[in-house]
MOPAC internal coordinates of N, CA, C and O (Angstrom, degrees):
PM7 1SCF
backbone

  N    0.0000 0     0.00 0     0.00 0    0    0    0
  C    1.4289 1     0.00 0     0.00 0    1    0    0
  C    1.5226 1   109.66 1     0.00 0    2    1    0
  O    1.2310 1   121.40 1   -34.03 1    3    2    1
  N    1.2931 1   114.93 1   145.97 1    3    2    1
  C    1.4542 1   121.52 1   178.65 1    5    3    2
  C    1.5179 1   109.27 1   -92.23 1    6    5    3
  O    1.2310 1   122.05 1   -46.66 1    7    6    5
  N    1.2999 1   113.68 1   133.34 1    7    6    5
  C    1.4657 1   116.57 1   177.90 1    9    7    6
  C    1.5225 1   108.51 1   -92.73 1   10    9    7
  O    1.2310 1   120.45 1   -43.94 1   11   10    9
  N    1.2497 1   116.75 1   136.06 1   11   10    9
  C    1.4598 1   121.01 1  -178.90 1   13   11   10
  C    1.5258 1   108.41 1  -100.77 1   14   13   11
  O    1.2310 1   121.69 1   -39.32 1   15   14   13
  N    1.3103 1   114.37 1   140.68 1   15   14   13
  C    1.4555 1   119.99 1   179.03 1   17   15   14
  C    1.5127 1   107.82 1  -106.13 1   18   17   15
  O    1.2310 1   121.47 1   -54.50 1   19   18   17
  N    1.2820 1   114.79 1   125.50 1   19   18   17
  C    1.4514 1   119.70 1   179.00 1   21   19   18
  C    1.5248 1   108.40 1  -111.54 1   22   21   19
  O    1.2310 1   121.24 1   -49.44 1   23   22   21
  N    1.3250 1   115.23 1   130.56 1   23   22   21
  C    1.4572 1   121.19 1   177.27 1   25   23   22
  C    1.5192 1   109.25 1  -103.28 1   26   25   23
  O    1.2310 1   121.40 1   -45.58 1   27   26   25
  N    1.2964 1   114.93 1   134.42 1   27   26   25
  C    1.4650 1   119.98 1   175.01 1   29   27   26
  C    1.5279 1   108.02 1  -150.62 1   30   29   27
  O    1.2310 1   120.64 1     8.11 1   31   30   29
  N    1.3331 1   116.38 1  -171.89 1   31   30   29
  C    1.4582 1   119.44 1  -176.67 1   33   31   30
  C    1.5285 1   112.66 1   -71.09 1   34   33   31
  O    1.2310 1   119.75 1   170.83 1   35   34   33
  N    1.2904 1   118.09 1    -9.17 1   35   34   33
  C    1.4637 1   121.62 1   177.73 1   37   35   34
  C    1.5262 1   112.14 1  -100.87 1   38   37   35
  O    1.2310 1   120.10 1  -177.87 1   39   38   37
  N    1.3272 1   117.42 1     2.13 1   39   38   37
  C    1.4676 1   120.38 1  -179.24 1   41   39   38
  C    1.5262 1   109.26 1   -68.09 1   42   41   39
  O    1.2310 1   120.81 1   -35.10 1   43   42   41
  N    1.3071 1   116.06 1   144.90 1   43   42   41
  C    1.4536 1   121.28 1  -179.52 1   45   43   42
  C    1.5202 1   109.66 1  -115.05 1   46   45   43
  O    1.2310 1   121.68 1   -37.00 1   47   46   45
  N    1.3502 1   114.40 1   143.00 1   47   46   45
  C    1.4638 1   120.70 1   176.08 1   49   47   46
  C    1.5169 1   105.99 1  -124.00 1   50   49   47
  O    1.2310 1   121.24 1   -46.18 1   51   50   49
  N    1.3144 1   115.23 1   133.82 1   51   50   49
  C    1.4607 1   118.79 1   177.71 1   53   51   50
  C    1.5193 1   108.06 1  -108.56 1   54   53   51
  O    1.2310 1   121.05 1   -45.83 1   55   54   53
  N    1.3273 1   115.60 1   134.17 1   55   54   53
  C    1.4640 1   121.31 1   179.05 1   57   55   54
  C    1.5264 1   106.63 1  -144.94 1   58   57   55
  O    1.2310 1   120.41 1   -41.16 1   59   58   57
  N    1.2829 1   116.83 1   138.84 1   59   58   57
  C    1.4711 1   118.41 1   177.84 1   61   59   58
  C    1.5351 1   110.54 1   -62.31 1   62   61   59
  O    1.2310 1   120.92 1   -35.93 1   63   62   61
  N    1.3155 1   115.84 1   144.07 1   63   62   61
  C    1.4618 1   120.98 1  -175.61 1   65   63   62
  C    1.5256 1   111.41 1   -62.02 1   66   65   63
  O    1.2310 1   118.87 1   143.51 1   67   66   65
  N    1.3347 1   119.75 1   -36.49 1   67   66   65
  C    1.4580 1   121.52 1   179.41 1   69   67   66
  C    1.5240 1   110.95 1   -65.19 1   70   69   67
  O    1.2310 1   119.89 1   145.16 1   71   70   69
  N    1.3365 1   117.82 1   -34.84 1   71   70   69
  C    1.4720 1   119.93 1   176.34 1   73   71   70
  C    1.5311 1   110.84 1   -69.16 1   74   73   71
  O    1.2310 1   120.51 1   141.92 1   75   74   73
  N    1.3177 1   116.64 1   -38.08 1   75   74   73
  C    1.4655 1   120.81 1   178.34 1   77   75   74
  C    1.5343 1   109.79 1   -64.69 1   78   77   75
  O    1.2310 1   120.40 1   135.79 1   79   78   77
  N    1.3189 1   116.83 1   -44.21 1   79   78   77
  C    1.4693 1   120.64 1   178.19 1   81   79   78
  C    1.5323 1   110.25 1   -63.42 1   82   81   79
  O    1.2310 1   120.08 1   138.08 1   83   82   81
  N    1.3270 1   117.44 1   -41.92 1   83   82   81
  C    1.4678 1   120.93 1   178.66 1   85   83   82
  C    1.5220 1   110.88 1   -62.34 1   86   85   83
  O    1.2310 1   119.76 1   139.97 1   87   86   85
  N    1.3360 1   118.06 1   -40.03 1   87   86   85
  C    1.4654 1   121.04 1   177.51 1   89   87   86
  C    1.5295 1   111.46 1   -64.58 1   90   89   87
  O    1.2310 1   120.57 1   138.54 1   91   90   89
  N    1.3271 1   116.52 1   -41.46 1   91   90   89
  C    1.4650 1   120.34 1   179.30 1   93   91   90
  C    1.5306 1   110.41 1   -65.16 1   94   93   91
  O    1.2310 1   120.49 1   135.48 1   95   94   93
  N    1.3258 1   116.66 1   -44.52 1   95   94   93
  C    1.4663 1   120.76 1   179.24 1   97   95   94
  C    1.5289 1   110.51 1   -63.65 1   98   97   95
  O    1.2310 1   120.20 1   136.02 1   99   98   97
  N    1.3304 1   117.23 1   -43.98 1   99   98   97
  C    1.4665 1   120.51 1   179.39 1  101   99   98
  C    1.5337 1   110.78 1   -61.86 1  102  101   99
  O    1.2310 1   120.20 1   139.94 1  103  102  101
  N    1.3255 1   117.22 1   -40.06 1  103  102  101
  C    1.4632 1   121.17 1   177.87 1  105  103  102
  C    1.5236 1   110.32 1   -65.02 1  106  105  103
  O    1.2310 1   120.17 1   137.02 1  107  106  105
  N    1.3289 1   117.28 1   -42.98 1  107  106  105
  C    1.4709 1   121.20 1   179.49 1  109  107  106
  C    1.5258 1   110.84 1   -63.44 1  110  109  107
  O    1.2310 1   120.21 1   137.30 1  111  110  109
  N    1.3208 1   117.21 1   -42.70 1  111  110  109
  C    1.4695 1   120.68 1   178.37 1  113  111  110
  C    1.5295 1   110.00 1   -63.86 1  114  113  111
  O    1.2310 1   120.10 1   138.40 1  115  114  113
  N    1.3103 1   117.41 1   -41.60 1  115  114  113
  C    1.4667 1   120.90 1   178.13 1  117  115  114
  C    1.5245 1   112.12 1   -61.88 1  118  117  115
  O    1.2310 1   120.46 1   135.87 1  119  118  117
  N    1.3288 1   116.73 1   -44.13 1  119  118  117
  C    1.4681 1   120.71 1   179.56 1  121  119  118
  C    1.5289 1   110.29 1   -65.21 1  122  121  119
  O    1.2310 1   119.97 1   135.84 1  123  122  121
  N    1.3337 1   117.65 1   -44.16 1  123  122  121
  C    1.4645 1   120.59 1   178.90 1  125  123  122
  C    1.5190 1   111.33 1   -63.53 1  126  125  123
  O    1.2310 1   120.16 1   139.12 1  127  126  125
  N    1.3260 1   117.29 1   -40.88 1  127  126  125
  C    1.4596 1   120.80 1   179.18 1  129  127  126
  C    1.5284 1   110.77 1   -63.47 1  130  129  127
  O    1.2310 1   120.53 1   135.05 1  131  130  129
  N    1.3196 1   116.59 1   -44.95 1  131  130  129
  C    1.4638 1   120.90 1   178.62 1  133  131  130
  C    1.5274 1   110.55 1   -60.93 1  134  133  131
  O    1.2310 1   120.85 1   137.45 1  135  134  133
  N    1.3310 1   115.98 1   -42.55 1  135  134  133
  C    1.4606 1   120.72 1   179.95 1  137  135  134
  C    1.5313 1   110.51 1   -63.73 1  138  137  135
  O    1.2310 1   119.93 1   134.78 1  139  138  137
  N    1.3148 1   117.73 1   -45.22 1  139  138  137
  C    1.4648 1   121.47 1   179.99 1  141  139  138
  C    1.5283 1   111.38 1   -64.65 1  142  141  139
  O    1.2310 1   120.03 1   138.95 1  143  142  141
  N    1.3071 1   117.56 1   -41.05 1  143  142  141
  C    1.4659 1   120.54 1   179.25 1  145  143  142
  C    1.5253 1   110.31 1   -65.32 1  146  145  143
  O    1.2310 1   120.34 1   137.31 1  147  146  145
  N    1.3191 1   116.95 1   -42.69 1  147  146  145
  C    1.4662 1   120.86 1   178.64 1  149  147  146
  C    1.5229 1   110.52 1   -63.11 1  150  149  147
  O    1.2310 1   120.35 1   136.25 1  151  150  149
  N    1.3318 1   116.94 1   -43.75 1  151  150  149
  C    1.4609 1   121.06 1   179.40 1  153  151  150
  C    1.5272 1   110.47 1   -63.22 1  154  153  151
  O    1.2310 1   120.08 1   137.43 1  155  154  153
  N    1.3161 1   117.46 1   -42.57 1  155  154  153
  C    1.4759 1   121.57 1  -179.89 1  157  155  154
  C    1.5227 1   110.54 1   -65.20 1  158  157  155
  O    1.2310 1   119.76 1   138.24 1  159  158  157
  N    1.3197 1   118.06 1   -41.76 1  159  158  157
  C    1.4604 1   120.68 1   178.10 1  161  159  158
  C    1.5269 1   111.15 1   -62.96 1  162  161  159
  O    1.2310 1   120.30 1   138.35 1  163  162  161
  N    1.3142 1   117.04 1   -41.65 1  163  162  161
  C    1.4658 1   120.70 1   177.77 1  165  163  162
  C    1.5245 1   110.71 1   -62.04 1  166  165  163
  O    1.2310 1   120.43 1   136.81 1  167  166  165
  N    1.3234 1   116.78 1   -43.19 1  167  166  165
  C    1.4611 1   121.01 1   178.72 1  169  167  166
  C    1.5233 1   110.84 1   -62.34 1  170  169  167
  O    1.2310 1   120.20 1   135.53 1  171  170  169
  N    1.3299 1   117.22 1   -44.47 1  171  170  169
  C    1.4639 1   120.62 1  -179.39 1  173  171  170
  C    1.5296 1   111.53 1   -65.96 1  174  173  171
  O    1.2310 1   120.12 1   140.86 1  175  174  173
  N    1.3359 1   117.38 1   -39.14 1  175  174  173
  C    1.4592 1   120.04 1   177.51 1  177  175  174
  C    1.5236 1   110.43 1   -64.04 1  178  177  175
  O    1.2310 1   120.38 1   138.21 1  179  178  177
  N    1.3313 1   116.89 1   -41.79 1  179  178  177
  C    1.4618 1   120.83 1   178.43 1  181  179  178
  C    1.5326 1   110.28 1   -63.24 1  182  181  179
  O    1.2310 1   120.21 1   136.60 1  183  182  181
  N    1.3200 1   117.20 1   -43.40 1  183  182  181
  C    1.4659 1   121.46 1   178.15 1  185  183  182
  C    1.5197 1   110.93 1   -61.72 1  186  185  183
  O    1.2310 1   120.28 1   140.42 1  187  186  185
  N    1.3152 1   117.07 1   -39.58 1  187  186  185
  C    1.4582 1   120.90 1   179.07 1  189  187  186
  C    1.5226 1   111.14 1   -64.33 1  190  189  187
  O    1.2310 1   120.43 1   139.25 1  191  190  189
  N    1.3180 1   116.79 1   -40.75 1  191  190  189
  C    1.4768 1   120.17 1   178.55 1  193  191  190
  C    1.5212 1   109.83 1   -63.97 1  194  193  191
  O    1.2310 1   120.05 1   134.39 1  195  194  193
  N    1.3359 1   117.50 1   -45.61 1  195  194  193
  C    1.4630 1   120.61 1   179.10 1  197  195  194
  C    1.5181 1   111.36 1   -62.82 1  198  197  195
  O    1.2310 1   120.43 1   139.99 1  199  198  197
  N    1.3054 1   116.79 1   -40.01 1  199  198  197
  C    1.4580 1   120.91 1  -179.59 1  201  199  198
  C    1.5204 1   110.80 1   -67.03 1  202  201  199
  O    1.2310 1   119.92 1   139.87 1  203  202  201
  N    1.3228 1   117.75 1   -40.13 1  203  202  201
  C    1.4666 1   119.49 1   179.57 1  205  203  202
  C    1.5283 1   110.98 1   -66.68 1  206  205  203
  O    1.2310 1   120.17 1   145.66 1  207  206  205
  N    1.3426 1   117.28 1   -34.34 1  207  206  205
  C    1.4691 1   120.12 1   176.08 1  209  207  206
  C    1.5258 1   109.73 1   -64.74 1  210  209  207
  O    1.2310 1   120.33 1   136.36 1  211  210  209
  N    1.3353 1   116.98 1   -43.64 1  211  210  209
  C    1.4605 1   120.62 1   179.11 1  213  211  210
  C    1.5213 1   111.29 1   -63.73 1  214  213  211
  O    1.2310 1   120.02 1   140.34 1  215  214  213
  N    1.3131 1   117.57 1   -39.66 1  215  214  213
  C    1.4639 1   121.01 1   179.57 1  217  215  214
  C    1.5278 1   110.20 1   -64.68 1  218  217  215
  O    1.2310 1   120.25 1   138.26 1  219  218  217
  N    1.3283 1   117.13 1   -41.74 1  219  218  217
  C    1.4612 1   120.21 1   178.72 1  221  219  218
  C    1.5254 1   110.90 1   -64.48 1  222  221  219
  O    1.2310 1   120.59 1   137.16 1  223  222  221
  N    1.3416 1   116.47 1   -42.84 1  223  222  221
  C    1.4601 1   119.49 1   178.56 1  225  223  222
  C    1.5206 1   111.15 1   -64.84 1  226  225  223
  O    1.2310 1   120.16 1   139.85 1  227  226  225
  N    1.3245 1   117.31 1   -40.15 1  227  226  225
  C    1.4550 1   120.92 1   179.10 1  229  227  226
  C    1.5224 1   110.16 1   -65.02 1  230  229  227
  O    1.2310 1   120.44 1   139.85 1  231  230  229
  N    1.3137 1   116.76 1   -40.15 1  231  230  229
  C    1.4564 1   121.04 1   179.61 1  233  231  230
  C    1.5236 1   110.00 1   -63.12 1  234  233  231
  O    1.2310 1   120.96 1   136.45 1  235  234  233
  N    1.3232 1   115.77 1   -43.55 1  235  234  233
  C    1.4668 1   120.48 1   178.90 1  237  235  234
  C    1.5265 1   109.72 1   -64.67 1  238  237  235
  O    1.2310 1   120.09 1   135.80 1  239  238  237
  N    1.3271 1   117.44 1   -44.20 1  239  238  237
  C    1.4618 1   121.81 1   179.56 1  241  239  238
  C    1.5228 1   110.14 1   -61.89 1  242  241  239
  O    1.2310 1   120.82 1   137.50 1  243  242  241
  N    1.3401 1   116.03 1   -42.50 1  243  242  241
  C    1.4613 1   121.52 1  -177.03 1  245  243  242
  C    1.5190 1   111.58 1   -60.92 1  246  245  243
  O    1.2310 1   120.24 1   144.51 1  247  246  245
  N    1.3217 1   117.15 1   -35.49 1  247  246  245
  C    1.4619 1   119.72 1  -178.40 1  249  247  246
  C    1.5233 1   112.58 1   -89.09 1  250  249  247
  O    1.2310 1   119.50 1   146.40 1  251  250  249
  N    1.3297 1   118.56 1   -33.60 1  251  250  249
  C    1.4621 1   120.69 1  -174.87 1  253  251  250
  C    1.5305 1   113.75 1   -86.65 1  254  253  251
  O    1.2310 1   119.42 1   147.63 1  255  254  253
  N    1.3278 1   118.71 1   -32.37 1  255  254  253
  C    1.4660 1   120.48 1  -176.29 1  257  255  254
  C    1.5308 1   112.60 1   -62.68 1  258  257  255
  O    1.2310 1   118.95 1   130.81 1  259  258  257
  N    1.3461 1   119.61 1   -49.19 1  259  258  257
  C    1.4744 1   118.10 1  -179.15 1  261  259  258
  C    1.5291 1   112.76 1   -61.14 1  262  261  259
  O    1.2310 1   119.96 1   151.81 1  263  262  261
  N    1.3100 1   117.69 1   -28.19 1  263  262  261
  C    1.4639 1   120.64 1  -179.94 1  265  263  262
  C    1.5205 1   111.80 1   -81.98 1  266  265  263
  O    1.2310 1   119.80 1   173.50 1  267  266  265
  N    1.3213 1   117.98 1    -6.50 1  267  266  265
  C    1.4540 1   121.79 1   179.15 1  269  267  266
  C    1.5214 1   113.36 1    78.75 1  270  269  267
  O    1.2310 1   119.94 1  -162.60 1  271  270  269
  N    1.3134 1   117.72 1    17.40 1  271  270  269
  C    1.4580 1   121.06 1  -178.23 1  273  271  270
  C    1.5281 1   112.75 1   -84.16 1  274  273  271
  O    1.2310 1   120.01 1   170.91 1  275  274  273
  N    1.3365 1   117.59 1    -9.09 1  275  274  273
  C    1.4626 1   120.52 1   179.37 1  277  275  274
  C    1.5198 1   111.41 1  -108.33 1  278  277  275
  O    1.2310 1   119.98 1  -167.56 1  279  278  277
  N    1.3067 1   117.65 1    12.44 1  279  278  277
  C    1.4534 1   120.68 1  -179.84 1  281  279  278
  C    1.5027 1   110.88 1    98.65 1  282  281  279
  O    1.2310 1   121.14 1    10.82 1  283  282  281
  N    1.3139 1   115.43 1  -169.18 1  283  282  281
  C    1.4541 1   121.04 1  -177.94 1  285  283  282
  C    1.5220 1   109.28 1  -136.76 1  286  285  283
  O    1.2310 1   121.25 1   -18.62 1  287  286  285
  N    1.2986 1   115.22 1   161.38 1  287  286  285
  C    1.4512 1   120.49 1   176.06 1  289  287  286
  C    1.5236 1   108.87 1   -71.16 1  290  289  287
  O    1.2310 1   119.59 1   -25.67 1  291  290  289
  N    1.3250 1   118.38 1   154.33 1  291  290  289
  C    1.4679 1   120.29 1   177.16 1  293  291  290
  C    1.5327 1   112.17 1   -57.36 1  294  293  291
  O    1.2310 1   120.52 1   142.92 1  295  294  293
  N    1.3259 1   116.62 1   -37.08 1  295  294  293
  C    1.4634 1   119.41 1   177.90 1  297  295  294
  C    1.5238 1   110.85 1   -63.98 1  298  297  295
  O    1.2310 1   120.39 1   141.45 1  299  298  297
  N    1.3203 1   116.87 1   -38.55 1  299  298  297
  C    1.4662 1   120.14 1   178.02 1  301  299  298
  C    1.5204 1   110.72 1   -65.00 1  302  301  299
  O    1.2310 1   120.16 1   140.26 1  303  302  301
  N    1.3160 1   117.30 1   -39.74 1  303  302  301
  C    1.4612 1   120.81 1   179.35 1  305  303  302
  C    1.5283 1   109.79 1   -63.99 1  306  305  303
  O    1.2310 1   120.16 1   136.47 1  307  306  305
  N    1.3286 1   117.29 1   -43.53 1  307  306  305
  C    1.4666 1   120.48 1   178.40 1  309  307  306
  C    1.5220 1   110.62 1   -63.51 1  310  309  307
  O    1.2310 1   120.87 1   138.11 1  311  310  309
  N    1.3110 1   115.95 1   -41.89 1  311  310  309
  C    1.4660 1   120.03 1   179.22 1  313  311  310
  C    1.5261 1   110.50 1   -63.27 1  314  313  311
  O    1.2310 1   119.88 1   139.60 1  315  314  313
  N    1.3192 1   117.84 1   -40.40 1  315  314  313
  C    1.4597 1   120.91 1   178.62 1  317  315  314
  C    1.5291 1   111.10 1   -63.96 1  318  317  315
  O    1.2310 1   120.35 1   140.81 1  319  318  317
  N    1.3215 1   116.95 1   -39.19 1  319  318  317
  C    1.4674 1   120.79 1   177.72 1  321  319  318
  C    1.5256 1   109.89 1   -62.57 1  322  321  319
  O    1.2310 1   120.83 1   134.91 1  323  322  321
  N    1.3206 1   116.02 1   -45.09 1  323  322  321
  C    1.4788 1   119.64 1   179.84 1  325  323  322
  C    1.5246 1   111.19 1   -64.28 1  326  325  323
  O    1.2310 1   120.43 1   139.15 1  327  326  325
  N    1.3328 1   116.79 1   -40.85 1  327  326  325
  C    1.4619 1   119.55 1   178.51 1  329  327  326
  C    1.5248 1   111.45 1   -63.68 1  330  329  327
  O    1.2310 1   120.64 1   138.97 1  331  330  329
  N    1.3289 1   116.37 1   -41.03 1  331  330  329
  C    1.4647 1   120.14 1   177.73 1  333  331  330
  C    1.5247 1   110.10 1   -61.91 1  334  333  331
  O    1.2310 1   119.90 1   137.72 1  335  334  333
  N    1.3333 1   117.80 1   -42.28 1  335  334  333
  C    1.4603 1   121.87 1   178.02 1  337  335  334
  C    1.5260 1   110.58 1   -61.36 1  338  337  335
  O    1.2310 1   120.62 1   133.73 1  339  338  337
  N    1.3344 1   116.42 1   -46.27 1  339  338  337
  C    1.4651 1   119.73 1   179.69 1  341  339  338
  C    1.5232 1   111.67 1   -64.24 1  342  341  339
  O    1.2310 1   119.48 1   142.53 1  343  342  341
  N    1.3250 1   118.60 1   -37.47 1  343  342  341
  C    1.4654 1   121.35 1   177.23 1  345  343  342
  C    1.5202 1   110.93 1   -62.81 1  346  345  343
  O    1.2310 1   120.27 1   138.60 1  347  346  345
  N    1.3289 1   117.08 1   -41.40 1  347  346  345
  C    1.4736 1   120.58 1   178.01 1  349  347  346
  C    1.5241 1   110.78 1   -64.83 1  350  349  347
  O    1.2310 1   120.53 1   139.05 1  351  350  349
  N    1.3352 1   116.59 1   -40.95 1  351  350  349
  C    1.4667 1   119.49 1   177.59 1  353  351  350
  C    1.5210 1   110.79 1   -63.53 1  354  353  351
  O    1.2310 1   120.44 1   138.01 1  355  354  353
  N    1.3284 1   116.76 1   -41.99 1  355  354  353
  C    1.4635 1   120.80 1   179.95 1  357  355  354
  C    1.5216 1   110.48 1   -63.84 1  358  357  355
  O    1.2310 1   120.62 1   138.15 1  359  358  357
  N    1.3313 1   116.42 1   -41.85 1  359  358  357
  C    1.4647 1   119.54 1   177.35 1  361  359  358
  C    1.5260 1   110.29 1   -60.63 1  362  361  359
  O    1.2310 1   120.25 1   138.54 1  363  362  361
  N    1.3231 1   117.13 1   -41.46 1  363  362  361
  C    1.4702 1   120.72 1   178.07 1  365  363  362
  C    1.5150 1   111.45 1   -62.63 1  366  365  363
  O    1.2310 1   120.38 1   136.51 1  367  366  365
  N    1.3285 1   116.88 1   -43.49 1  367  366  365
  C    1.4685 1   121.12 1   178.98 1  369  367  366
  C    1.5203 1   109.91 1   -63.75 1  370  369  367
  O    1.2310 1   120.37 1   135.55 1  371  370  369
  N    1.3346 1   116.90 1   -44.45 1  371  370  369
  C    1.4660 1   120.53 1   179.98 1  373  371  370
  C    1.5281 1   110.95 1   -63.85 1  374  373  371
  O    1.2310 1   119.71 1   143.94 1  375  374  373
  N    1.3079 1   118.16 1   -36.06 1  375  374  373
  C    1.4565 1   121.18 1   177.72 1  377  375  374
  C    1.5344 1   110.38 1   -66.80 1  378  377  375
  O    1.2310 1   120.41 1   139.50 1  379  378  377
  N    1.3318 1   116.81 1   -40.50 1  379  378  377
  C    1.4714 1   120.57 1   177.68 1  381  379  378
  C    1.5195 1   111.33 1   -64.84 1  382  381  379
  O    1.2310 1   120.71 1   139.88 1  383  382  381
  N    1.3363 1   116.25 1   -40.12 1  383  382  381
  C    1.4599 1   120.12 1   178.92 1  385  383  382
  C    1.5174 1   110.07 1   -65.93 1  386  385  383
  O    1.2310 1   120.65 1   137.18 1  387  386  385
  N    1.3284 1   116.36 1   -42.82 1  387  386  385
  C    1.4626 1   120.95 1   178.97 1  389  387  386
  C    1.5238 1   111.03 1   -65.11 1  390  389  387
  O    1.2310 1   119.37 1   142.51 1  391  390  389
  N    1.3238 1   118.81 1   -37.49 1  391  390  389
  C    1.4686 1   122.18 1  -179.95 1  393  391  390
  C    1.4990 1   110.09 1   -71.14 1  394  393  391
  O    1.2310 1   119.34 1   145.34 1  395  394  393
  N    1.3220 1   118.86 1   -34.66 1  395  394  393
  C    1.4690 1   122.15 1   179.64 1  397  395  394
  C    1.5179 1   111.11 1   -70.86 1  398  397  395
  O    1.2310 1   119.35 1   147.20 1  399  398  397
  N    1.3017 1   118.85 1   -32.80 1  399  398  397
  C    1.4630 1   122.55 1  -178.34 1  401  399  398
  C    1.5330 1   111.20 1   -73.06 1  402  401  399
  O    1.2310 1   119.52 1   155.08 1  403  402  401
  N    1.2684 1   118.53 1   -24.92 1  403  402  401
  C    1.4675 1   120.84 1  -176.65 1  405  403  402
  C    1.4548 1   112.40 1   -81.82 1  406  405  403
  O    1.2310 1   120.10 1   180.00 1  407  406  405

């Protein structure tokens, strides 16, 4: 005769305590590993987004700065003022020379 096994809420399972502890530890290690991998992936994705923003800004700076579309350094502005002053002085000198020759 075949014996039938019936499972219900009163069924008992016996397992050695060391196997139960090993299963709990293995589950804990698996959960911690999954959590660490997920956290690392999130960090790397965030770093990639920040890096791509920096690359885009650098690319824009690289093309716009030489053309003077992003402004000028304070030293450049001072130098431009001095050059403009010298050009006006030169024009005045040239006008005086031209007036003296006539």
